[in-house]
N, CA, C and O atoms as a MOPAC input file, in Angstrom:
PM7 MOZYME 1SCF
protein

 N    -14.16800 1   -57.41400 1   -79.88600 1
 C    -13.77800 1   -55.92800 1   -79.95900 1
 C    -12.40900 1   -55.74800 1   -80.64100 1
 O    -12.29400 1   -55.12300 1   -81.69600 1
 N    -11.28000 1   -56.37500 1   -79.93600 1
 C     -9.90800 1   -56.17700 1   -80.55700 1
 C     -9.55400 1   -57.65800 1   -81.24100 1
 O     -8.40100 1   -57.86700 1   -81.62000 1
 N    -10.47000 1   -58.56200 1   -81.36900 1
 C    -10.30900 1   -59.85600 1   -81.83600 1
 C     -8.94400 1   -60.46100 1   -81.39000 1
 O     -7.99400 1   -60.67900 1   -82.14300 1
 N     -8.99200 1   -60.69400 1   -80.07500 1
 C     -7.64900 1   -61.23900 1   -79.41000 1
 C     -7.98600 1   -62.67000 1   -79.31500 1
 O     -8.98500 1   -62.90500 1   -78.63400 1
 N     -7.41900 1   -63.62300 1   -79.80900 1
 C     -7.39100 1   -65.02000 1   -79.41100 1
 C     -6.67300 1   -65.75000 1   -78.46000 1
 O     -5.79700 1   -65.15000 1   -77.83700 1
 N     -6.88300 1   -66.95400 1   -78.22500 1
 C     -6.37400 1   -67.49400 1   -76.90400 1
 C     -4.67600 1   -67.55300 1   -77.16700 1
 O     -3.89800 1   -67.39900 1   -76.22600 1
 N     -4.22200 1   -67.78900 1   -78.53500 1
 C     -2.81200 1   -67.86400 1   -78.66100 1
 C     -2.21100 1   -66.52800 1   -78.35100 1
 O     -1.13700 1   -66.50300 1   -77.74900 1
 N     -2.87100 1   -65.28200 1   -78.74700 1
 C     -2.35800 1   -63.97300 1   -78.36700 1
 C     -2.21000 1   -63.79500 1   -76.76000 1
 O     -1.20800 1   -63.33000 1   -76.21700 1
 N     -3.29700 1   -64.21300 1   -76.14000 1
 C     -3.34600 1   -64.09800 1   -74.66400 1
 C     -2.10600 1   -64.74100 1   -74.12700 1
 O     -1.25300 1   -64.15700 1   -73.46000 1
 N     -2.08600 1   -66.14000 1   -74.52300 1
 C     -0.99000 1   -66.93200 1   -74.06400 1
 C      0.51500 1   -66.20700 1   -74.15300 1
 O      1.36600 1   -66.22300 1   -73.26300 1
 N      0.60800 1   -65.62600 1   -75.34500 1
 C      1.85500 1   -65.02800 1   -75.80700 1
 C      2.10000 1   -63.76500 1   -74.72700 1
 O      3.14700 1   -63.67500 1   -74.08600 1
 N      1.08000 1   -62.87400 1   -74.61900 1
 C      1.37400 1   -61.88500 1   -73.71700 1
 C      1.57100 1   -62.33500 1   -72.18400 1
 O      2.26600 1   -61.65600 1   -71.42800 1
 N      0.94900 1   -63.47500 1   -71.77500 1
 C      1.12000 1   -63.92500 1   -70.63400 1
 C      2.53000 1   -64.39400 1   -70.26800 1
 O      3.09800 1   -64.12700 1   -69.20900 1
 N      3.04100 1   -65.14900 1   -71.30200 1
 C      4.28500 1   -65.62400 1   -71.31200 1
 C      5.42100 1   -64.35500 1   -71.21100 1
 O      6.28700 1   -64.41200 1   -70.33800 1
 N      5.37100 1   -63.35100 1   -72.04000 1
 C      6.23200 1   -62.36900 1   -72.17600 1
 C      6.02100 1   -61.51400 1   -70.63300 1
 O      7.04500 1   -61.14200 1   -70.05900 1
 N      4.87100 1   -61.27200 1   -70.10200 1
 C      4.71300 1   -60.86500 1   -68.94800 1
 C      5.43700 1   -61.64100 1   -67.72600 1
 O      5.93900 1   -61.09200 1   -66.74500 1
 N      5.39600 1   -62.83900 1   -67.95000 1
 C      5.97400 1   -63.85300 1   -66.81400 1
 C      7.64100 1   -63.68100 1   -66.92900 1
 O      8.35200 1   -63.71900 1   -65.92500 1
 N      8.12200 1   -63.50700 1   -68.14900 1
 C      9.53800 1   -63.31700 1   -68.39300 1
 C      9.81500 1   -61.90400 1   -67.81300 1
 O     10.67900 1   -61.77100 1   -66.94600 1
 N      9.15100 1   -60.91800 1   -68.24200 1
 C      9.47400 1   -59.57400 1   -67.78300 1
 C      9.34300 1   -59.28000 1   -66.21200 1
 O     10.25400 1   -58.72700 1   -65.59500 1
 N      8.34100 1   -59.62100 1   -65.70600 1
 C      8.00100 1   -59.30900 1   -64.30800 1
 C      8.43200 1   -60.39800 1   -63.29300 1
 O      8.69200 1   -60.15200 1   -62.11500 1
 N      8.47700 1   -61.46900 1   -63.79100 1
 C      8.89700 1   -62.58300 1   -63.06300 1
 C      7.72500 1   -63.11500 1   -62.08900 1
 O      6.74700 1   -62.41400 1   -61.83100 1
 N      7.90500 1   -64.40700 1   -61.57300 1
 C      6.86100 1   -65.11300 1   -60.92200 1
 C      6.40600 1   -64.35700 1   -59.59900 1
 O      5.26400 1   -64.54600 1   -59.18000 1
 N      7.23300 1   -63.54900 1   -58.96900 1
 C      6.81900 1   -62.85500 1   -57.78200 1
 C      5.91100 1   -61.64300 1   -57.97100 1
 O      4.99000 1   -61.44100 1   -57.18000 1
 N      6.16000 1   -60.81000 1   -59.03000 1
 C      5.35500 1   -59.67900 1   -59.29000 1
 C      4.24400 1   -59.78800 1   -60.23100 1
 O      3.32900 1   -58.96800 1   -60.29700 1
 N      4.35900 1   -60.85600 1   -60.97200 1
 C      3.08200 1   -61.20800 1   -61.99900 1
 C      1.60700 1   -61.01900 1   -61.32200 1
 O      0.68000 1   -60.37600 1   -61.81500 1
 N      1.60000 1   -61.67200 1   -60.16800 1
 C      0.07500 1   -61.79600 1   -59.55100 1
 C     -0.43700 1   -60.34000 1   -59.32500 1
 O     -1.55100 1   -59.93400 1   -59.65700 1
 N      0.60100 1   -59.57000 1   -58.67500 1
 C      0.30300 1   -58.40100 1   -58.14800 1
 C     -0.06800 1   -57.39400 1   -59.38200 1
 O     -1.03100 1   -56.62900 1   -59.36100 1
 N      0.84700 1   -57.52300 1   -60.44500 1
 C      0.70700 1   -56.84900 1   -61.80100 1
 C     -0.88400 1   -57.09300 1   -62.31400 1
 O     -1.68100 1   -56.20500 1   -62.61400 1
 N     -1.09300 1   -58.40100 1   -62.32800 1
 C     -2.35000 1   -58.88300 1   -62.83400 1
 C     -3.66000 1   -58.28100 1   -61.99500 1
 O     -4.68800 1   -57.87300 1   -62.53400 1
 N     -3.42900 1   -58.31100 1   -60.70400 1
 C     -4.50200 1   -57.79200 1   -59.91900 1
 C     -4.70900 1   -56.11100 1   -60.14600 1
 O     -5.80300 1   -55.55100 1   -60.22900 1
 N     -3.54100 1   -55.53800 1   -60.21500 1
 C     -3.73300 1   -54.14300 1   -60.72800 1
 C     -4.43900 1   -53.74100 1   -61.99200 1
 O     -5.27400 1   -52.84500 1   -62.11700 1
 N     -3.88600 1   -54.68400 1   -63.05400 1
 C     -4.36500 1   -54.52200 1   -64.35400 1
 C     -6.00200 1   -54.69300 1   -64.21900 1
 O     -6.77700 1   -53.84800 1   -64.66900 1
 N     -6.34500 1   -55.66200 1   -63.67300 1
 C     -7.65100 1   -55.90100 1   -63.44400 1
 C     -8.57600 1   -54.83900 1   -62.70100 1
 O     -9.66800 1   -54.52200 1   -63.17200 1
 N     -8.12800 1   -54.35700 1   -61.62200 1
 C     -8.58500 1   -53.18800 1   -60.92500 1
 C     -8.76400 1   -51.99500 1   -61.96100 1
 O     -9.83000 1   -51.38700 1   -62.05700 1
 N     -7.74900 1   -51.73300 1   -62.65500 1
 C     -7.76800 1   -50.55900 1   -63.63300 1
 C     -8.70600 1   -50.81600 1   -64.72900 1
 O     -9.43600 1   -49.88600 1   -65.07200 1
 N     -8.79900 1   -52.07500 1   -65.39500 1
 C     -9.70400 1   -52.52000 1   -66.30500 1
 C    -11.21200 1   -52.19500 1   -65.77300 1
 O    -12.07900 1   -51.65900 1   -66.46400 1
 N    -11.35200 1   -52.58100 1   -64.53700 1
 C    -12.80800 1   -52.55100 1   -63.93200 1
 C    -13.10700 1   -51.12500 1   -63.86000 1
 O    -14.19900 1   -50.76100 1   -64.29600 1
 N    -12.26600 1   -50.22600 1   -63.35500 1
 C    -12.56300 1   -48.78000 1   -63.22000 1
 C    -12.80600 1   -48.29400 1   -64.54800 1
 O    -13.68800 1   -47.44000 1   -64.63600 1
 N    -12.22700 1   -48.64300 1   -65.59100 1
 C    -12.47300 1   -48.15600 1   -66.99200 1
 C    -13.76800 1   -48.52600 1   -67.42500 1
 O    -14.52600 1   -47.71400 1   -67.95500 1
 N    -14.08100 1   -49.79900 1   -67.21300 1
 C    -15.36300 1   -50.11500 1   -67.61000 1
 C    -16.51500 1   -49.54000 1   -66.96600 1
 O    -17.55400 1   -49.27100 1   -67.56800 1
 N    -16.29400 1   -49.32600 1   -65.55500 1
 C    -17.39900 1   -48.47600 1   -65.08100 1
 C    -17.66700 1   -47.09700 1   -65.29100 1
 O    -18.77800 1   -46.57200 1   -65.21200 1
 N    -16.47800 1   -46.47700 1   -65.59300 1
 C    -16.45300 1   -45.01500 1   -66.10900 1
 C    -17.11200 1   -44.96300 1   -67.49000 1
 O    -17.96700 1   -44.10300 1   -67.70400 1
 N    -16.77600 1   -45.79500 1   -68.38900 1
 C    -17.39000 1   -45.89800 1   -69.69600 1
 C    -18.74900 1   -46.19400 1   -69.61300 1
 O    -19.48600 1   -45.69900 1   -70.46600 1
 N    -19.24000 1   -46.94100 1   -68.70600 1
 C    -20.65900 1   -47.26900 1   -68.56800 1
 C    -21.44200 1   -46.27800 1   -68.06900 1
 O    -22.57600 1   -46.03200 1   -68.47800 1
 N    -20.75900 1   -45.58100 1   -67.01900 1
 C    -21.46700 1   -44.30500 1   -66.50300 1
 C    -21.68500 1   -43.16800 1   -67.51000 1
 O    -22.68900 1   -42.46400 1   -67.61100 1
 N    -20.49700 1   -43.11700 1   -68.27800 1
 C    -20.59000 1   -41.97200 1   -69.36200 1
 C    -21.51000 1   -42.27400 1   -70.45300 1
 O    -22.07500 1   -41.36500 1   -71.06100 1
 N    -21.69200 1   -43.53900 1   -70.73800 1
 C    -22.67400 1   -44.15800 1   -71.84800 1
 C    -23.99100 1   -43.85100 1   -71.35700 1
 O    -24.77800 1   -43.27400 1   -72.10600 1
 N    -24.35000 1   -44.19300 1   -70.09600 1
 C    -25.66100 1   -43.94000 1   -69.35600 1
 C    -25.99900 1   -42.61600 1   -69.34600 1
 O    -27.13100 1   -42.28700 1   -69.70000 1
 N    -25.03200 1   -41.63900 1   -68.92700 1
 C    -25.41600 1   -40.16500 1   -69.05200 1
 C    -25.65300 1   -39.72500 1   -70.42900 1
 O    -26.58000 1   -38.94900 1   -70.65600 1
 N    -24.84800 1   -40.18100 1   -71.42600 1
 C    -25.25700 1   -39.78400 1   -72.91200 1
 C    -26.48200 1   -40.21600 1   -73.25400 1
 O    -27.20000 1   -39.47400 1   -73.92400 1
 N    -26.90700 1   -41.42000 1   -72.87400 1
 C    -28.18600 1   -42.03800 1   -73.28500 1
 C    -29.34800 1   -41.15900 1   -72.71400 1
 O    -30.30000 1   -40.72100 1   -73.36000 1
 N    -29.11100 1   -40.99600 1   -71.47700 1
 C    -30.10000 1   -40.07000 1   -70.74900 1
 C    -30.26600 1   -38.75800 1   -71.36900 1
 O    -31.41300 1   -38.34700 1   -71.54500 1
 N    -29.26400 1   -38.05200 1   -71.72100 1
 C    -29.26300 1   -36.81600 1   -72.47500 1
 C    -29.87000 1   -36.91100 1   -73.75000 1
 O    -30.67100 1   -36.03200 1   -74.06600 1
 N    -29.62400 1   -37.81200 1   -74.51400 1
 C    -30.33100 1   -38.16100 1   -75.78500 1
 C    -31.73500 1   -38.33200 1   -75.52200 1
 O    -32.50500 1   -37.60800 1   -76.15500 1
 N    -32.16400 1   -39.08600 1   -74.77500 1
 C    -33.58300 1   -39.26500 1   -74.37100 1
 C    -34.14400 1   -37.85800 1   -74.10500 1
 O    -35.04000 1   -37.40600 1   -74.81800 1
 N    -33.60900 1   -37.15200 1   -73.06000 1
 C    -34.34300 1   -35.82200 1   -72.84800 1
 C    -34.20800 1   -34.83100 1   -74.11000 1
 O    -35.03000 1   -33.92600 1   -74.25000 1
 N    -33.31300 1   -34.99000 1   -74.89000 1
 C    -33.32800 1   -34.15000 1   -76.17300 1
 C    -34.42200 1   -34.56400 1   -77.08300 1
 O    -34.98700 1   -33.74900 1   -77.81200 1
 N    -34.73300 1   -35.84700 1   -77.04600 1
 C    -35.90100 1   -36.51600 1   -77.96700 1
 C    -37.13300 1   -35.96200 1   -77.42700 1
 O    -37.99600 1   -35.51400 1   -78.18100 1
 N    -37.28400 1   -35.96700 1   -75.94300 1
 C    -38.54700 1   -35.80300 1   -75.34300 1
 C    -38.78000 1   -34.26200 1   -75.70000 1
 O    -39.90600 1   -33.96400 1   -76.10100 1
 N    -37.86500 1   -33.30900 1   -75.59700 1
 C    -37.83400 1   -31.92300 1   -75.74800 1
 C    -38.33200 1   -31.66100 1   -77.33100 1
 O    -39.19000 1   -30.82600 1   -77.61700 1
 N    -37.71400 1   -32.43400 1   -78.21800 1
 C    -38.05700 1   -32.29400 1   -79.54500 1
 C    -39.32600 1   -32.79700 1   -79.93900 1
 O    -39.89600 1   -32.24300 1   -80.87900 1
 N    -39.93600 1   -33.91200 1   -79.27400 1
 C    -41.26800 1   -34.29400 1   -79.55000 1
 C    -42.34400 1   -33.29900 1   -78.99100 1
 O    -43.33700 1   -32.96200 1   -79.63600 1
 N    -42.05500 1   -32.87600 1   -77.76500 1
 C    -42.90600 1   -31.72600 1   -77.13800 1
 C    -43.09300 1   -30.64600 1   -78.15000 1
 O    -44.21400 1   -30.30400 1   -78.52700 1
 N    -41.85700 1   -30.05000 1   -78.63700 1
 C    -41.84900 1   -28.91200 1   -79.51500 1
 C    -42.63000 1   -29.29500 1   -80.67500 1
 O    -43.38500 1   -28.40800 1   -81.07300 1
 N    -42.64600 1   -30.40500 1   -81.33400 1
 C    -43.30000 1   -30.76600 1   -82.55300 1
 C    -44.81100 1   -30.90000 1   -82.20300 1
 O    -45.66300 1   -30.54300 1   -83.01600 1
 N    -45.08900 1   -31.34000 1   -81.16600 1
 C    -46.53100 1   -31.53800 1   -80.71500 1
 C    -47.00300 1   -30.09800 1   -80.48800 1
 O    -48.17800 1   -29.83300 1   -80.74300 1
 N    -46.16600 1   -29.13200 1   -80.01900 1
 C    -46.82000 1   -27.75700 1   -79.79300 1
 C    -47.00400 1   -27.17800 1   -81.26700 1
 O    -48.03300 1   -26.55800 1   -81.53600 1
 N    -46.04000 1   -27.37200 1   -82.19500 1
 C    -46.19300 1   -26.87200 1   -83.59200 1
 C    -47.51900 1   -27.52900 1   -84.10000 1
 O    -48.37300 1   -26.78300 1   -84.57700 1
 N    -47.71200 1   -28.66500 1   -84.04000 1
 C    -48.76100 1   -29.32800 1   -84.64500 1
 C    -50.09700 1   -28.76900 1   -84.18500 1
 O    -50.98400 1   -28.42000 1   -84.96400 1
 N    -50.18100 1   -28.70400 1   -82.74800 1
 C    -51.36900 1   -27.91300 1   -82.09000 1
 C    -51.63700 1   -26.47200 1   -82.78900 1
 O    -52.79300 1   -26.14400 1   -83.05700 1
 N    -50.63200 1   -25.69100 1   -83.05300 1
 C    -50.73700 1   -24.43400 1   -83.50200 1
 C    -51.32400 1   -24.36100 1   -84.99900 1
 O    -52.02300 1   -23.45600 1   -85.45400 1
 N    -50.90600 1   -25.45600 1   -85.62400 1
 C    -51.24200 1   -25.47900 1   -86.99100 1
 C    -52.77100 1   -26.08700 1   -87.13300 1
 O    -53.43300 1   -25.87000 1   -88.14800 1
 N    -53.19800 1   -26.75000 1   -86.19300 1
 C    -54.66000 1   -27.14200 1   -85.98200 1
 C    -55.55700 1   -25.83300 1   -85.67100 1
 O    -56.62800 1   -25.61400 1   -86.23700 1
 N    -55.05800 1   -25.11000 1   -84.83200 1
 C    -55.78400 1   -23.93500 1   -84.41500 1
 C    -55.83100 1   -23.07400 1   -85.61200 1
 O    -56.91800 1   -22.55200 1   -85.85900 1
 N    -54.76100 1   -22.82100 1   -86.45500 1
 C    -54.77800 1   -21.95700 1   -87.62000 1
 C    -55.80300 1   -22.56500 1   -88.60700 1
 O    -56.51200 1   -21.76400 1   -89.21600 1
 N    -55.95800 1   -23.85500 1   -88.82900 1
 C    -56.84300 1   -24.45200 1   -89.85600 1
 C    -58.07200 1   -24.21600 1   -89.31600 1
 O    -58.92000 1   -23.81300 1   -90.11200 1
 N    -58.42800 1   -24.37000 1   -88.08000 1
 C    -59.77100 1   -24.13900 1   -87.69200 1
 C    -60.12400 1   -22.66800 1   -87.83700 1
 O    -61.28800 1   -22.42600 1   -88.15300 1
 N    -59.31800 1   -21.68600 1   -87.65800 1
 C    -59.62400 1   -20.24200 1   -87.68700 1
 C    -59.91100 1   -19.92100 1   -89.14100 1
 O    -60.67300 1   -18.99500 1   -89.41900 1
 N    -59.28000 1   -20.71200 1   -90.15000 1
 C    -59.30800 1   -20.37100 1   -91.58700 1
 C    -60.58200 1   -21.23400 1   -92.11700 1
 O    -60.97900 1   -20.92200 1   -93.24000 1
 N    -61.20600 1   -22.18200 1   -91.51100 1
 C    -62.23500 1   -22.89100 1   -92.05100 1
 C    -63.53900 1   -22.00400 1   -91.89700 1
 O    -63.66500 1   -21.25900 1   -90.92500 1
 N    -64.48000 1   -22.10300 1   -92.85800 1
 C    -65.92500 1   -21.41100 1   -92.66000 1
 C    -66.43200 1   -21.93700 1   -91.51000 1
 O    -66.27400 1   -23.10700 1   -91.15900 1
 N    -67.17300 1   -20.91400 1   -90.78000 1
 C    -68.03200 1   -21.42400 1   -89.66700 1
 C    -69.32000 1   -22.23300 1   -89.98200 1
 O    -69.82300 1   -22.14700 1   -91.10200 1
 N    -69.84200 1   -22.98500 1   -89.05600 1
 C    -70.81800 1   -23.89200 1   -89.41000 1
 C    -72.12300 1   -23.19700 1   -89.84300 1
 O    -73.00000 1   -23.77100 1   -90.48700 1
 N    -72.18300 1   -21.84700 1   -89.41500 1
 C    -73.53000 1   -21.00800 1   -89.87600 1
 C    -73.46500 1   -20.38600 1   -91.05700 1
 O    -74.26200 1   -19.51000 1   -91.39300 1
 N    -72.35600 1   -20.86500 1   -91.87900 1
 C    -72.41900 1   -20.29000 1   -93.23600 1
 C    -71.53400 1   -19.07200 1   -93.45900 1
 O    -71.39400 1   -18.67000 1   -94.61400 1
 N    -70.92700 1   -18.45400 1   -92.45900 1
 C    -70.14600 1   -17.39100 1   -92.44300 1
 C    -68.72700 1   -17.58200 1   -93.10300 1
 O    -68.00300 1   -18.54900 1   -92.86600 1
 N    -68.40700 1   -16.53300 1   -93.97000 1
 C    -67.11400 1   -16.82600 1   -94.70500 1
 C    -65.96700 1   -16.33700 1   -93.75700 1
 O    -66.23300 1   -15.45400 1   -92.94200 1
 N    -64.80600 1   -16.82200 1   -93.81500 1
 C    -63.69500 1   -16.59100 1   -92.99600 1
 C    -63.48600 1   -15.00100 1   -93.28200 1
 O    -63.94300 1   -14.41700 1   -94.26400 1
 N    -62.81200 1   -14.48600 1   -92.38100 1
 C    -62.53800 1   -12.97400 1   -92.35700 1
 C    -61.71400 1   -12.63500 1   -93.63800 1
 O    -61.95600 1   -11.60500 1   -94.26800 1
 N    -60.76000 1   -13.49000 1   -94.01000 1
 C    -59.83900 1   -13.13000 1   -95.06500 1
 C    -60.53600 1   -13.40600 1   -96.38700 1
 O    -60.03500 1   -12.92300 1   -97.40200 1
 N    -61.70700 1   -14.17800 1   -96.47900 1
 C    -62.28600 1   -14.22600 1   -97.91300 1
 C    -62.99800 1   -12.99500 1   -98.32300 1
 O    -63.23200 1   -12.84500 1   -99.52200 1
 N    -63.35200 1   -12.13900 1   -97.50800 1
 C    -64.05800 1   -10.86400 1   -97.91800 1
 C    -62.96700 1    -9.93600 1   -98.67100 1
 O    -63.27900 1    -9.23800 1   -99.63500 1
 N    -61.74400 1    -9.98900 1   -98.17600 1
 C    -60.75300 1    -9.12700 1   -98.69100 1
 C    -60.07200 1    -9.76600 1  -100.04900 1
 O    -59.32000 1    -9.08900 1  -100.74900 1
 N    -60.35300 1   -10.92100 1  -100.30900 1
 C    -59.80400 1   -11.35500 1  -101.48700 1
 C    -60.39600 1   -11.01100 1  -102.69300 1
 O    -61.61800 1   -11.13200 1  -102.78700 1
 N    -59.65900 1   -10.54800 1  -103.75900 1
 C    -60.39500 1   -10.15600 1  -105.02800 1
 C    -61.17100 1   -11.16300 1  -105.70900 1
 O    -60.77700 1   -12.32400 1  -105.81500 1
 N    -62.36800 1   -10.70400 1  -106.21800 1
 C    -63.16800 1   -11.59800 1  -107.14600 1
 C    -62.50400 1   -12.00400 1  -108.46800 1
 O    -61.72000 1   -11.24400 1  -109.03700 1
 N    -62.81600 1   -13.17300 1  -108.93500 1
 C    -61.93400 1   -13.44300 1  -110.13900 1
 C    -62.65900 1   -12.71800 1  -111.35000 1
 O    -63.87600 1   -12.53900 1  -111.40100 1
 N    -61.80800 1   -12.35100 1  -112.25200 1
 C    -62.12400 1   -11.57600 1  -113.48800 1
 C    -62.42600 1   -12.28000 1  -114.64800 1
 O    -61.57100 1   -13.01100 1  -115.14800 1
 N    -63.64900 1   -12.14200 1  -115.19400 1
 C    -63.86300 1   -12.98000 1  -116.45400 1
 C    -63.47200 1   -11.97100 1  -117.60100 1
 O    -63.72100 1   -10.76600 1  -117.58000 1
 N    -62.81300 1   -12.66100 1  -118.61700 1
 C    -62.53000 1   -11.98600 1  -119.81200 1
 C    -63.05700 1   -12.76900 1  -120.89400 1
 O    -63.02300 1   -13.99500 1  -120.99400 1
 N    -63.60200 1   -11.84200 1  -121.78200 1
 C    -64.21000 1   -12.49100 1  -122.98700 1
 C    -63.04700 1   -12.79000 1  -124.00300 1
 O    -62.12300 1   -12.02400 1  -124.27800 1
 N    -63.26900 1   -14.05700 1  -124.51000 1
 C    -62.32300 1   -14.53500 1  -125.48300 1
 C    -62.70600 1   -13.91100 1  -126.79500 1
 O    -63.90900 1   -13.79500 1  -127.02500 1
 N    -61.77900 1   -13.46900 1  -127.73900 1
 C    -62.02600 1   -13.09500 1  -129.06100 1
 C    -62.55100 1   -14.19400 1  -129.83100 1
 O    -62.09300 1   -15.32100 1  -129.64200 1
 N    -63.59100 1   -13.96500 1  -130.79900 1
 C    -64.06100 1   -14.82500 1  -131.73100 1
 C    -63.01100 1   -15.33500 1  -132.64700 1
 O    -62.09200 1   -14.57200 1  -132.94600 1
 N    -63.04400 1   -16.50900 1  -133.11300 1
 C    -62.01400 1   -16.95100 1  -134.03100 1
 C    -62.31700 1   -16.25700 1  -135.52400 1
 O    -63.45000 1   -16.15100 1  -135.99200 1
 N    -61.25100 1   -15.86200 1  -136.09900 1
 C    -61.49600 1   -15.24600 1  -137.30900 1
 C    -61.47100 1   -16.29800 1  -138.50300 1
 O    -60.69600 1   -17.25400 1  -138.46100 1
 N    -62.31400 1   -16.10100 1  -139.53500 1
 C    -62.44400 1   -16.90100 1  -140.56900 1
 C    -61.68800 1   -16.47900 1  -141.67400 1
 O    -61.72900 1   -15.29800 1  -142.01800 1
 N    -61.00400 1   -17.30200 1  -142.27100 1
 C    -60.26300 1   -17.21500 1  -143.58100 1
 C    -61.10800 1   -16.93000 1  -144.71500 1
 O    -62.09700 1   -17.64700 1  -144.86300 1
 N    -60.87300 1   -15.96100 1  -145.57600 1
 C    -61.58700 1   -15.71700 1  -146.63500 1
 C    -60.78000 1   -16.26600 1  -147.96500 1
 O    -59.66600 1   -15.84400 1  -148.27400 1
 N    -61.42200 1   -17.15600 1  -148.62200 1
 C    -60.89200 1   -17.88300 1  -149.84200 1
 C    -61.15900 1   -16.87900 1  -150.99700 1
 O    -62.26000 1   -16.35200 1  -151.15500 1
 N    -60.09500 1   -16.64700 1  -151.79000 1
 C    -60.22600 1   -15.94000 1  -152.99300 1
 C    -60.06400 1   -17.04500 1  -154.02500 1
 O    -59.16800 1   -17.88900 1  -154.00900 1
 N    -61.11800 1   -16.93200 1  -155.00100 1
 C    -60.81100 1   -17.86900 1  -156.11500 1
 C    -60.44500 1   -17.03000 1  -157.36800 1
 O    -61.14600 1   -16.05200 1  -157.62700 1
 N    -59.46000 1   -17.32800 1  -158.11000 1
 C    -59.00400 1   -16.58800 1  -159.27400 1
 C    -59.57800 1   -17.07000 1  -160.45300 1
 O    -59.29700 1   -16.55100 1  -161.53300 1

């Protein structure tokens, strides 16, 4: 995570020993360990809550998508012709295609002089 090697840890320990002294160093190390443990637990709890919320959002989204798909299936069924040969209700209102006669091609008249 922070890419701290053994030599960096040794240097931090030596500086802490010089600053705090041999009497207060164990107490300070214990307190630092307690605070680090509390922070880790807090972050893990927060991470679990976020993952739970994300999972709940995904479930809600999936249920919503399934409802939409079901509505689409129902619409397709209502638009398809019945098995008895009846046309759907909207087919009767659709205009019939109009056929137009195409003009005959004109022939060019050759004049010979």
